[in-house]
N, C-alpha and C positions, 0 to 999 in steps of 0.2 A: 173606736178607731176605724179606719177605712183604708181602702186601697190608695186614696190620695195621700193620706198621712204616711202610709208605708212607703210610697214612691218618694215622698219628700225626705223621709228618714234615710232611705237608701242613698239619695243624692247628697244629703247634707249631714248625715250622721245623727246619732241620738245624743241627748244632753245628759241623761242619767241611765244607770243600769236598769234592765227589765227584770223584775223579780216577782215571785209569788211565794209567800210564806206557806200557803195552803198546799201548793204543789211541791214545795221545797225545790224550786228551780230558780236559776238566775243566769242572765246573759249580760256580761259586762259591755261597756262602751266599745272596748277594743275587740271583743268577740263579735259583736254586731257588725263592726267595720270589716272584720275578716270575712264574715258571712256575706256581707254586701259585695265585697270584691270577688269572692269565690263563686257565688250563686246568683246574685241579683243584678249585677251591673248591666246585663244585656236586656233588662226589662224595658219594654216600650209601653208608655202610659196609654197608648191607643189600642193595644191588644186587649181582648176580652178575657184571656187567660194566658198563663205562661207555664212552661214545663221545664223541669231540670232534674238531674240525677244528683242525689245527695250521698255523701260518704256516710256509712253506718254510724260512725262516731259522732257526727253532727246532727243526725236525724231528729232525735228528741228535742234538742235545743231549737232547731229550725221550726219544728211543729209547734213548740211552745210559743215562739215569737209570732208565727203566722196565725195560729188558731186562738191562743189565749190573749195575747197582747193586742194584735191588730184585728181580731175577730173576723178573719177571712175564711172563706170556704176552701178547704184543701182536700184533694183526693190523693190517697197514697196507694201505690202498688209496688211492693217491695221497696226499692230505694228510688223509685221514680215518683216525683211529686208534681201535681198539677194544681196551680193556684188560680182561683177565679177572681176576676176584678169585682164582679157584683155577687153579693151573697144571695143565694136563691131564696125567693119568698115562699115557695112551696116545695114540699118533699112528698115522696110516696113511700109507704112502708113496703119493704121487700120481704119482710118476715113479720110474723105476729109479735106484738109487744105485750107481755103479761108479767105477772108477779114473779114467775120463775126465772125470767131472763132480765127483768128490770124491777128489782124488788121495791123500788120507790114509786112505781107508777100507780096512780089511783084507780085505774081500771084497765081492761084489756082493749087494745087497738088491733083490729084485724089487718092482715096482709092486704095491701092495695088501698088502704086508707090514705087520703090526702091530708097532709099535716102542714100547718102554717108556721113559719119562723116567727118566734116571739122574742122580744127583748124584755125579759122579766124585770120587774121593778126591784125585786129582792133576789138577785141572781145567786143561785147556788149550783148552777150548772158548771161542770168541769168540761170546758171546751176542748180539752185534749182528748176526751173520750166521746163526746156527743154534742148535740145541738138542742137548745130549748125549743120545743114544738108543742102545738096543740091542734086539735081537729076542727076548731072554729075560731073566729075572731070576736066572738061575743064576750062582753065583759061580765064579770061577776056582778050580780044584782047589787045596786046601790053603790057601786065603786067604778073606777075607771080601769081596774086591773083585769088583764086577760090571764087565765091560768096557763101554766106550761109545765112540761115534764121533760127531762133530758132523755133524748133517744140516741142511743149509741150509733156511731157512723156505719157499722156493718149491718144495721137494720134499715137504712134509708138510702134513697137516691134522689137527686134533684128531680122535681116534676117538671117536665117539659111539655107544654100544651101545644 
């Protein structure tokens, strides 16, 4: 999904509920309509980002819709949410990523490492918690696959060059 799809759904509604069995979350058509009216109606498709304050009761559902369903980059500070129209292509690690804080990482990535946003072929990333990233765009030998590992949001910042 993308910002354009999100903007279209805000204007026209969704056709079916948004759900994830793995995350055990669901947002009904009526719920999405209520969220659109309450939080999203003032969105301008020309802006590069938009910011709003969300009620605590709606926060997880809103993040599920934005991050998991529409695959948008969202920053959260308490109940203030900033949604970016374009998903960053590069991130910088603000903390070291290793086996003790990301048990599934294949190796250690040092603080300050530039990481690239990857759309994994076999996605096992939980976008509620993090983003699939890798430190290069080189493919695995004899394939077209680029490796990735989920890096949690509190370990990364968008890289602005």
